[in-house]
N, C-alpha and C positions, 0 to 999 in steps of 0.2 A: 634292274630295279623292278620290283613286283608292284602291281597295282592292287587296290582294294578289290577283293573278289575277282582276281585276275581271270579266272575261268569263265565268268559270266559275260565277258566282253568278247565280241567278235574281233578279228584282226583289224578290220576297218574302224571299229569303234575305238580300239586302242590307239590307232593313228590319230583320230580326232581328239581323243583325250590328251595325247602327248602335245598336239598343237595348242590346245587350250592351256595346258600346264606351262609350256614354254612361253606362250604369249603373256600369261600372268607374271611369270618370273622376269620377263624382259621389260614389260610396260606397266605392270601394276593394275591392269584392267583386262577384261575379257575380249576375245576377238569377235568380230562380226562373222556372220555366215560367209560373207564374201572373203574375209581374211582367211578363213579355214579353207575355202574353195581354192584360193590362190596357192596356199602352201601345199595342199594335196594335189594340185593340178587337175582339178575336176570341174565339170561344168554343171553339175546337178545341185542347184541351190536347195531344192526340196529334200534331196537325200541327205545332204549335210545337216539341214535343219532337223530332220527326223533323228539322225544319229545323236545330235547334241541334246535333243529332247529326251531321247532314250537313256542317255548317260545320266540325266537328272532323275528320270524314273527309276533307274537301277540303283541310285544312291551314290554314284561315283562323283557326281557334280552337284552343286547347288546353284540356284539363281533366284533373283528377285523378280516376281511376276510384273509384267508390264514395264520393265526397265531394260534398256539396251545395254549390251556388253557386260552383263552380270553373271554369265555362266562361268563358274570357277570350280576347280577341283575341290573335293572335300578337304577341309583343314585350312584352306586359304581364307583369311579373314578380310572382310571389307571394312571400311571406316563406318559403315552403317551398322555393323554387328555390335551387339553389346556383350 
């Protein structure tokens, strides 16, 4: 499966993206930074947060500002979307 602008993501960003996508598919809402850390078996909360933020900046994901668990892959609609 190819990602949006696949070449603009680092391998680690692709891993984070996949975790976010799979979490949305399974639960219907976004993962916390701690959820992503657990799945990727990493201890760096700051680095995971930066990667999630970067995915939003690059346009691979969307999120609602000031709301928890709203980072989602492009194309995934939330009940807030019109």
